[in-house]
MIBAPA-575832 format. One record per residue: residue number from 1; residue in one letter; x, y, z of N, C-alpha, C in turn. Coordinates in pm, 1 decimal, padded with zeros to 6 digits. Atoms other than C-alpha are relative to their C-alpha. Layout:
! MIBAPA-575832
{NUM; "A"; {X; Y; Z}; {X; Y; Z}; {X; Y; Z}} ...
***
This chain:
! MIBAPA-575832
{1; "M"; {00107.4; -00083.4; -00048.4}; {05664.3; -00320.9; -01145.9}; {-00111.7; 00010.5; -00102.7}} {2; "L"; {00099.6; -00011.2; 00105.7}; {05488.5; -00284.0; -01481.2}; {-00084.8; -00126.3; -00007.0}} {3; "G"; {00073.4; 00126.0; 00001.3}; {05392.6; -00652.1; -01465.8}; {-00106.6; -00004.4; 00107.9}} {4; "R"; {00096.5; -00002.9; -00109.6}; {05222.9; -00603.8; -01128.9}; {-00116.0; 00092.9; -00030.2}} {5; "V"; {00105.0; -00095.6; 00034.4}; {05032.0; -00299.0; -01251.1}; {-00092.5; -00060.4; -00105.3}} {6; "T"; {00079.3; 00062.8; 00105.7}; {04918.4; -00486.5; -01562.3}; {-00086.6; -00111.5; 00057.4}} {7; "L"; {00075.7; 00108.2; -00062.6}; {04813.7; -00789.0; -01355.3}; {-00112.5; 00056.3; 00085.4}} {8; "F"; {00102.3; -00062.4; -00083.6}; {04628.8; -00566.5; -01107.3}; {-00112.0; 00056.5; -00086.6}} {9; "S"; {00099.2; -00056.5; 00090.7}; {04452.9; -00387.0; -01393.7}; {-00086.9; -00109.9; -00060.9}} {10; "A"; {00074.5; 00110.9; 00059.7}; {04353.3; -00716.6; -01553.0}; {-00096.0; -00061.8; 00100.2}} {11; "I"; {00086.5; 00056.6; -00105.0}; {04216.1; -00852.5; -01223.9}; {-00114.3; 00096.3; 00030.9}} {12; "S"; {00103.9; -00099.8; -00027.7}; {04028.8; -00528.0; -01152.2}; {-00103.8; 00002.0; -00110.4}} {13; "F"; {00091.9; -00000.3; 00113.4}; {03878.2; -00527.0; -01500.1}; {-00085.8; -00125.8; -00000.2}} {14; "S"; {00074.6; 00125.9; -00002.9}; {03778.1; -00892.9; -01466.4}; {-00107.9; 00002.8; 00107.0}} {15; "L"; {00099.5; -00008.7; -00107.3}; {03604.9; -00832.5; -01133.9}; {-00112.1; 00094.7; -00036.4}} {16; "L"; {00100.8; -00095.6; 00043.0}; {03424.6; -00528.2; -01271.4}; {-00090.9; -00062.5; -00104.7}} {17; "S"; {00078.1; 00064.8; 00104.8}; {03312.1; -00728.9; -01573.6}; {-00097.2; -00101.4; 00058.4}} {18; "V"; {00085.7; 00099.2; -00064.3}; {03175.8; -01007.9; -01352.8}; {-00114.5; 00069.0; 00072.2}} {19; "C"; {00105.0; -00073.3; -00071.9}; {02985.0; -00758.2; -01136.3}; {-00101.6; 00058.8; -00096.1}} {20; "L"; {00091.2; -00058.2; 00098.7}; {02838.2; -00580.9; -01438.2}; {-00083.7; -00108.5; -00066.5}} {21; "A"; {00072.7; 00109.6; 00063.8}; {02743.4; -00909.8; -01601.3}; {-00107.9; -00054.4; 00093.4}} {22; "A"; {00098.2; 00048.5; -00097.6}; {02568.5; -01024.3; -01282.9}; {-00116.4; 00097.9; 00011.3}} {23; "S"; {00105.9; -00100.6; -00008.3}; {02375.1; -00696.0; -01262.9}; {-00088.1; -00002.9; -00123.0}} {24; "V"; {00076.2; 00005.5; 00124.2}; {02270.5; -00715.8; -01626.0}; {-00083.7; -00127.5; -00004.3}} {25; "A"; {00073.3; 00127.0; 00000.1}; {02171.8; -01081.4; -01590.7}; {-00119.6; 00006.6; 00094.5}} {26; "E"; {00110.1; -00013.2; -00095.3}; {01960.7; -01000.0; -01284.9}; {-00110.6; 00085.9; -00057.7}} {27; "A"; {00099.4; -00090.2; 00058.2}; {01787.4; -00714.2; -01462.5}; {-00073.6; -00067.8; -00115.4}} {28; "Q"; {00061.6; 00065.2; 00114.8}; {01723.7; -00922.0; -01775.3}; {-00084.9; -00119.2; 00039.3}} {29; "S"; {00075.7; 00117.5; -00039.8}; {01595.6; -01223.8; -01585.0}; {-00125.0; 00036.2; 00078.9}} {30; "G"; {00121.2; -00042.6; -00067.8}; {01325.2; -01015.6; -01417.3}; {00003.8; -00018.1; 00149.9}} {31; "K"; {-00009.5; 00022.7; -00143.3}; {01454.8; -01061.5; -01066.7}; {00003.2; 00129.1; 00080.6}} {32; "Q"; {00007.7; -00126.1; -00073.2}; {01415.5; -00696.2; -00973.8}; {-00121.8; -00003.5; 00091.7}} {33; "W"; {00110.6; -00009.4; -00094.4}; {01191.1; -00617.1; -00679.0}; {-00072.7; 00131.3; -00022.6}} {34; "K"; {00081.8; -00119.8; 00012.9}; {00904.4; -00369.1; -00705.5}; {-00091.0; 00007.8; 00121.9}} {35; "C"; {00079.3; -00018.2; -00121.5}; {00740.1; -00229.2; -00394.4}; {-00123.0; 00085.4; -00027.6}} {36; "S"; {00121.0; -00079.9; 00010.3}; {00392.0; -00086.3; -00353.4}; {-00051.2; 00031.0; 00140.8}} {37; "A"; {00058.9; -00044.4; -00126.7}; {00222.1; 00106.7; -00074.1}; {-00081.3; 00124.8; -00030.5}} {38; "P"; {00073.5; -00125.1; 00018.6}; {-00034.2; 00384.7; -00043.6}; {00093.5; 00120.2; 00018.8}} {39; "G"; {-00083.0; -00119.8; -00011.2}; {00142.7; 00716.9; -00108.2}; {00148.3; -00023.2; -00022.0}} {40; "L"; {-00142.2; 00031.6; 00020.0}; {00470.2; 00553.3; -00214.5}; {00064.4; 00100.2; -00096.2}} {41; "V"; {-00078.5; -00091.3; 00083.2}; {00722.5; 00806.2; -00349.9}; {00113.8; -00076.0; -00065.3}} {42; "S"; {-00109.5; 00081.6; 00051.8}; {01020.9; 00574.0; -00386.3}; {00026.0; -00115.1; 00095.5}} {43; "S"; {-00029.7; 00117.5; -00082.3}; {01144.7; 00240.5; -00260.5}; {00121.9; -00070.9; -00054.5}} {44; "S"; {-00112.3; 00082.6; 00040.9}; {01435.2; 00002.0; -00271.3}; {-00000.7; -00126.4; 00085.4}} {45; "Y"; {-00008.6; 00127.8; -00069.5}; {01446.2; -00365.9; -00185.5}; {00080.0; -00095.0; -00087.5}} {46; "T"; {-00086.2; 00089.6; 00076.6}; {01707.7; -00619.8; -00288.9}; {-00007.5; -00145.5; 00046.9}} {47; "G"; {00017.3; 00137.9; -00042.5}; {01586.2; -00933.7; -00115.3}; {00048.4; -00029.6; 00141.0}} {48; "G"; {-00052.0; 00019.6; -00135.4}; {01733.5; -00883.0; 00232.3}; {-00106.0; 00011.9; 00107.2}} {49; "S"; {00090.9; -00005.7; -00114.5}; {01578.2; -00825.1; 00572.0}; {-00066.7; 00135.8; 00019.1}} {50; "T"; {00061.0; -00133.6; -00011.3}; {01489.2; -00456.2; 00521.9}; {-00026.3; 00058.5; -00139.6}} {51; "A"; {00030.9; -00073.9; 00122.7}; {01338.9; -00228.8; 00256.6}; {00000.5; 00148.5; 00032.7}} {52; "Y"; {00007.1; -00145.6; -00013.4}; {01374.3; 00145.5; 00205.6}; {-00133.1; 00044.6; -00060.4}} {53; "I"; {00131.0; -00046.6; 00043.3}; {01031.7; 00308.8; 00180.0}; {-00011.0; 00149.5; 00028.3}} {54; "H"; {00021.8; -00144.3; -00014.9}; {00963.1; 00680.2; 00120.0}; {-00144.0; 00028.6; -00039.8}} {55; "L"; {00140.6; -00030.1; 00022.8}; {00601.1; 00789.4; 00152.6}; {-00022.1; 00149.5; -00017.0}} {56; "S"; {00033.3; -00141.6; 00017.5}; {00442.4; 01115.8; 00043.1}; {-00036.3; 00060.3; 00136.0}} {57; "G"; {00023.2; -00068.1; -00126.6}; {00415.1; 01371.4; 00319.7}; {00120.0; -00002.9; 00092.4}} {58; "F"; {-00122.0; 00009.2; -00080.0}; {00759.7; 01287.5; 00453.1}; {00118.9; 00046.0; -00084.2}} {59; "A"; {-00116.6; -00053.4; 00071.3}; {01085.7; 01460.5; 00360.3}; {00092.3; -00110.6; -00049.6}} {60; "T"; {-00085.1; 00113.5; 00038.2}; {01274.7; 01130.7; 00349.2}; {-00070.9; -00129.2; 00034.6}} {61; "G"; {00054.8; 00130.4; -00032.9}; {01206.7; 00762.0; 00374.1}; {00075.8; -00063.1; 00115.1}} {62; "G"; {-00067.0; 00074.2; -00106.3}; {01318.1; 00501.0; 00620.2}; {00019.6; -00144.4; -00040.5}} {63; "T"; {-00025.9; 00141.7; 00022.9}; {01443.5; 00145.6; 00633.7}; {-00081.6; -00080.2; 00099.6}} {64; "Y"; {00092.4; 00075.9; -00084.0}; {01190.9; -00104.6; 00765.7}; {00020.1; -00149.8; -00019.7}} {65; "P"; {-00014.9; 00145.5; 00011.2}; {01208.9; -00477.3; 00842.8}; {-00111.1; -00060.1; -00085.5}} {66; "V"; {00098.3; 00070.1; 00081.5}; {01031.3; -00715.7; 00607.9}; {-00007.6; -00146.3; 00041.2}} {67; "T"; {00016.8; 00144.2; -00010.2}; {00893.7; -01065.5; 00630.2}; {-00005.0; -00050.4; -00142.7}} {68; "K"; {-00012.8; 00046.3; 00137.8}; {00995.7; -01248.0; 00315.1}; {-00044.9; -00144.8; -00011.2}} {69; "K"; {00045.7; 00135.7; 00031.0}; {00815.1; -01552.2; 00177.3}; {00006.7; -00016.8; -00150.2}} {70; "G"; {-00018.2; 00020.1; 00143.6}; {00940.3; -01660.9; -00161.0}; {00031.9; 00130.3; -00070.4}} {71; "N"; {-00025.1; -00122.8; 00076.7}; {00913.7; -01372.7; -00404.6}; {-00086.7; 00116.7; 00045.6}} {72; "V"; {00079.3; -00109.0; -00057.0}; {00699.6; -01153.1; -00177.2}; {00055.9; 00036.3; 00137.2}} {73; "A"; {-00046.0; -00049.4; -00130.0}; {00822.3; -00938.2; 00110.6}; {-00099.8; 00105.8; 00046.4}} {74; "T"; {00096.5; -00095.8; -00053.3}; {00587.1; -00743.6; 00336.5}; {00056.1; 00066.7; 00125.3}} {75; "G"; {-00042.8; -00072.5; -00118.0}; {00638.3; -00484.0; 00606.3}; {-00095.7; 00112.4; 00033.3}} {76; "V"; {00082.2; -00111.2; -00046.7}; {00492.2; -00189.6; 00793.8}; {00092.8; 00113.9; 00037.0}} {77; "T"; {-00081.2; -00116.4; -00032.9}; {00634.0; 00162.4; 00817.3}; {-00029.8; 00046.8; 00142.2}} {78; "A"; {00015.9; -00052.5; -00136.1}; {00663.3; 00360.5; 01140.3}; {-00139.6; 00059.1; 00023.6}} {79; "N"; {00133.8; -00058.7; -00019.8}; {00326.2; 00530.4; 01076.8}; {-00110.6; -00101.9; -00026.7}} {80; "G"; {00098.5; 00105.6; 00015.7}; {00152.6; 00195.7; 01017.9}; {-00039.1; -00033.1; -00142.7}} {81; "T"; {00030.4; 00028.5; 00140.8}; {00146.6; 00197.1; 00636.7}; {00060.1; -00134.5; -00040.5}} {82; "K"; {-00047.0; 00130.6; 00045.1}; {00168.4; -00156.4; 00501.2}; {00056.3; 00011.7; -00140.6}} {83; "F"; {-00058.2; 00002.4; 00134.3}; {00392.5; -00219.1; 00200.8}; {00032.4; -00143.3; -00039.1}} {84; "T"; {-00029.9; 00131.7; 00055.6}; {00459.2; -00514.7; -00023.7}; {00102.5; 00017.1; -00110.7}} {85; "C"; {-00099.2; 00002.1; 00107.6}; {00760.2; -00585.9; -00243.1}; {-00008.3; -00135.6; -00067.0}} {86; "R"; {00011.9; 00123.6; 00077.2}; {00731.7; -00844.7; -00520.7}; {00111.6; -00011.1; -00102.0}} {87; "Q"; {-00105.3; 00025.4; 00097.9}; {00989.2; -01001.6; -00743.0}; {-00061.3; -00043.2; -00130.7}} 
***
């Protein structure tokens, strides 16, 4: 039983290390996305088909579809505000 626990711990630690290393490598290589829009409070985009955009005047943000071309993704919020995310 101790062998299984040790093996499980080693595998878990290895997976965690790989995930952390990938996150650090992404951050260091400048592959983070930065969004801009008029009145932008906060945003989140990771390269997928949607971005989270929170604009001033609203209690929370929303998730909106984007059109991605290379290292630029663009979209429009529900109230018509255009936003751009760049890598």
